[in-house]
C-alpha positions as CSV (number, residue, x, y, z in Angstrom):
1,M,-23.5,-40.0,18.8
2,E,-21.6,-39.0,21.9
3,I,-21.0,-35.4,22.6
4,I,-17.3,-34.8,23.7
5,K,-16.6,-32.1,26.3
6,E,-12.8,-31.6,26.3
7,V,-11.6,-29.5,29.2
8,C,-8.3,-27.7,29.1
9,V,-6.2,-28.1,32.3
10,E,-2.7,-27.4,33.5
11,S,-2.2,-29.8,36.4
12,F,-3.0,-33.3,37.5
13,S,-5.4,-32.0,40.2
14,E,-7.3,-30.0,37.7
15,A,-7.5,-32.9,35.3
16,K,-8.8,-35.2,38.1
17,N,-11.4,-32.6,39.2
18,A,-12.5,-32.0,35.6
19,A,-13.0,-35.7,34.9
20,M,-15.0,-36.0,38.1
21,A,-17.2,-33.0,37.1
22,G,-18.1,-34.6,33.7
23,A,-15.3,-33.9,31.3
24,T,-15.2,-36.6,28.7
25,R,-11.7,-35.8,27.5
26,I,-8.8,-33.8,28.9
27,E,-6.3,-31.5,27.1
28,L,-3.3,-31.4,29.3
29,C,-1.0,-28.4,29.2
30,E,1.1,-26.1,31.3
31,N,1.2,-22.3,31.2
32,L,-2.3,-21.5,29.9
33,A,-1.6,-17.8,30.5
34,V,0.4,-18.0,27.2
35,G,-2.0,-20.4,25.5
36,G,-0.5,-23.6,26.8
37,T,2.8,-25.4,26.6
38,S,4.0,-29.0,26.9
39,P,3.3,-30.5,30.3
40,S,5.9,-32.4,32.3
41,F,6.6,-36.1,31.9
42,G,5.5,-36.7,35.5
43,T,2.2,-34.9,35.0
44,I,1.5,-36.8,31.8
45,K,2.3,-40.2,33.4
46,K,0.1,-39.6,36.5
47,C,-2.8,-38.5,34.3
48,I,-2.5,-41.6,32.1
49,E,-2.3,-43.9,35.1
50,K,-5.0,-42.3,37.3
51,L,-7.7,-40.9,35.0
52,N,-10.5,-42.8,33.3
53,V,-10.9,-40.4,30.4
54,P,-8.7,-39.9,27.3
55,V,-5.9,-37.4,27.7
56,M,-4.6,-35.2,24.8
57,V,-1.2,-33.8,25.5
58,M,-0.1,-30.4,24.2
59,I,3.1,-30.4,22.2
60,R,4.3,-26.8,22.3
61,P,7.9,-25.9,23.4
62,R,7.1,-22.3,24.2
63,G,4.4,-19.5,24.1
64,G,4.3,-17.0,21.3
65,D,4.1,-17.7,17.7
66,F,4.0,-21.1,16.0
67,N,7.0,-20.7,13.7
68,Y,9.6,-22.9,15.5
69,T,13.4,-23.1,15.2
70,D,15.1,-26.4,14.3
71,D,16.0,-26.9,18.0
72,E,12.4,-26.3,19.1
73,F,11.2,-28.7,16.5
74,E,13.6,-31.4,17.8
75,V,12.1,-30.8,21.3
76,M,8.6,-31.4,19.8
77,L,9.8,-34.6,18.3
78,E,11.2,-35.8,21.6
79,D,8.1,-34.9,23.5
80,I,6.0,-36.9,21.0
81,R,8.3,-39.9,21.5
82,C,7.9,-39.6,25.3
83,C,4.1,-39.5,24.9
84,K,4.2,-42.7,22.8
85,K,6.2,-44.5,25.4
86,L,3.7,-43.5,28.1
87,G,0.7,-44.7,26.1
88,V,-0.9,-41.3,25.5
89,E,-4.1,-41.4,23.4
90,G,-3.4,-38.2,21.4
91,V,-1.3,-35.1,21.0
92,V,-2.2,-31.5,20.2
93,L,0.2,-29.4,18.1
94,G,0.5,-26.9,15.3
95,L,3.2,-25.3,13.2
96,L,3.1,-22.3,10.8
97,D,5.7,-21.0,8.4
98,D,7.0,-17.5,7.9
99,S,3.9,-16.6,5.8
100,H,1.4,-17.9,8.5
101,K,0.6,-20.9,6.4
102,I,0.6,-24.5,7.5
103,D,4.1,-25.9,7.7
104,Q,3.3,-28.9,5.7
105,E,6.6,-30.7,5.7
106,R,7.1,-30.6,9.5
107,I,3.5,-31.3,10.3
108,R,3.8,-34.5,8.2
109,Q,6.8,-35.5,10.1
110,L,5.1,-35.0,13.4
111,V,1.9,-36.9,12.3
112,D,4.0,-39.8,11.0
113,L,6.0,-40.0,14.3
114,A,2.9,-39.7,16.5
115,R,1.1,-42.7,15.1
116,P,-0.8,-44.6,16.5
117,M,-1.7,-41.6,18.7
118,T,-4.3,-39.3,17.3
119,V,-3.2,-35.8,16.2
120,T,-5.1,-32.5,16.8
121,F,-4.0,-29.3,15.0
122,H,-4.6,-26.6,17.5
123,K,-5.8,-23.0,17.3
124,A,-2.8,-21.9,15.3
125,I,-5.1,-22.5,12.4
126,D,-7.1,-19.4,13.4
127,L,-4.1,-17.3,12.3
128,V,-4.2,-18.7,8.8
129,E,-5.7,-16.4,6.1
130,D,-7.6,-19.2,4.2
131,M,-8.9,-21.5,6.9
132,L,-10.8,-23.7,4.5
133,E,-7.7,-24.3,2.4
134,A,-5.8,-25.1,5.6
135,T,-8.6,-27.5,6.6
136,A,-8.4,-29.4,3.3
137,L,-4.6,-29.6,3.6
138,L,-4.6,-31.0,7.1
139,K,-7.3,-33.5,6.1
140,A,-5.0,-34.6,3.2
141,I,-2.0,-34.9,5.6
142,G,-4.1,-37.2,7.9
143,V,-4.6,-35.0,10.9
144,D,-7.5,-36.3,13.0
145,R,-8.9,-33.1,14.5
146,I,-8.7,-29.4,14.2
147,L,-9.2,-27.2,17.3
148,S,-10.6,-23.8,16.2
149,S,-12.9,-20.9,16.9
150,G,-13.4,-20.2,13.2
151,G,-10.8,-17.5,13.1
152,K,-12.7,-15.3,15.6
153,E,-12.3,-14.6,19.3
154,T,-15.3,-16.8,20.2
155,A,-16.9,-19.9,18.7
156,L,-20.2,-18.2,18.3
157,E,-18.6,-15.4,16.3
158,G,-16.9,-18.0,14.1
159,A,-19.9,-20.3,13.7
160,D,-20.3,-19.9,10.0
161,T,-16.7,-20.7,9.2
162,L,-16.7,-23.6,11.7
163,N,-19.8,-25.2,10.0
164,L,-18.0,-24.9,6.7
165,M,-14.9,-26.6,8.2
166,I,-17.1,-29.3,9.7
167,D,-18.6,-30.1,6.3
168,L,-15.2,-30.0,4.5
169,G,-13.5,-32.2,7.1
170,S,-16.2,-34.9,7.3
171,P,-16.0,-37.8,7.8
172,S,-12.3,-38.3,8.6
173,L,-11.4,-35.0,10.1
174,K,-13.3,-33.7,13.2
175,I,-13.6,-30.1,14.2
176,V,-13.3,-29.4,17.9
177,V,-15.1,-26.2,18.6
178,A,-13.3,-23.8,20.9
179,G,-13.4,-20.1,21.8
180,K,-15.0,-19.2,25.1
181,V,-17.3,-22.3,25.1
182,T,-18.6,-22.7,28.6
183,D,-21.1,-24.6,30.6
184,E,-23.3,-21.6,30.5
185,N,-23.4,-21.1,26.7
186,F,-23.0,-24.7,25.7
187,Q,-26.6,-25.2,24.5
188,E,-26.5,-22.1,22.3
189,V,-23.1,-23.2,20.8
190,Q,-24.6,-26.6,20.0
191,Q,-27.6,-25.1,18.4
192,K,-25.5,-22.9,16.0
193,I,-22.5,-25.2,15.3
194,R,-23.0,-28.7,13.9
195,A,-20.1,-30.3,15.9
196,R,-19.9,-33.3,18.2
197,E,-16.7,-32.2,20.0
198,F,-16.2,-29.1,22.1
199,H,-13.3,-27.6,24.0
200,G,-13.0,-25.1,26.8
201,R,-11.5,-24.2,30.1
202,H,-15.0,-23.9,31.8
203,L,-17.0,-26.6,29.9
204,V,-17.8,-28.3,33.2
205,P,-18.3,-26.5,36.5
206,F,-15.9,-27.2,39.3
207,N,-14.1,-24.9,41.7
208,S,-10.5,-25.6,40.8
209,L,-10.8,-23.9,37.5
210,S,-10.7,-20.2,38.2
211,K,-13.0,-18.0,36.3
């Protein structure tokens, strides 16, 4: 089975260079200094037209927490509609409620709207107290992937939880392993975590991604 190396970028030029350097999937964002926000329409369009690898687009109206106002939620809905029109393969999103639990109702709305695009629930899950319960819930909702470091700062620290999430999600829900996964430690991460999909800013080596 193919190993997926998803590289997180914040411009078309970075996306292009990452694909050339061996990335097998792109997560397209802006403002990675705050964890990533939604990229521009033009950047998405150019990536879809010019790249030969799948592009996952971040749907996040701002940095900070993941408890969004009604207006911010409307922005997310509209961004998803734009992605569908452009033929994006998948979107990456996450919402939590006031109690730092999965915002089930609004996640269902976003997933339903996003189809036939795939949906990844991003690292907001790492803020949830019971990650296995959240994994089961997102699987029931129909989310395709969860991006996580197992509730820890790094994937290696969260390896035990990630392996439990992988077992719980199989076969319909894939866990994308994140958390300081790099080209240098990739083999060690693979040995300790039973995943097929990995995510990082430095998963493939190329100069345009600053260290």
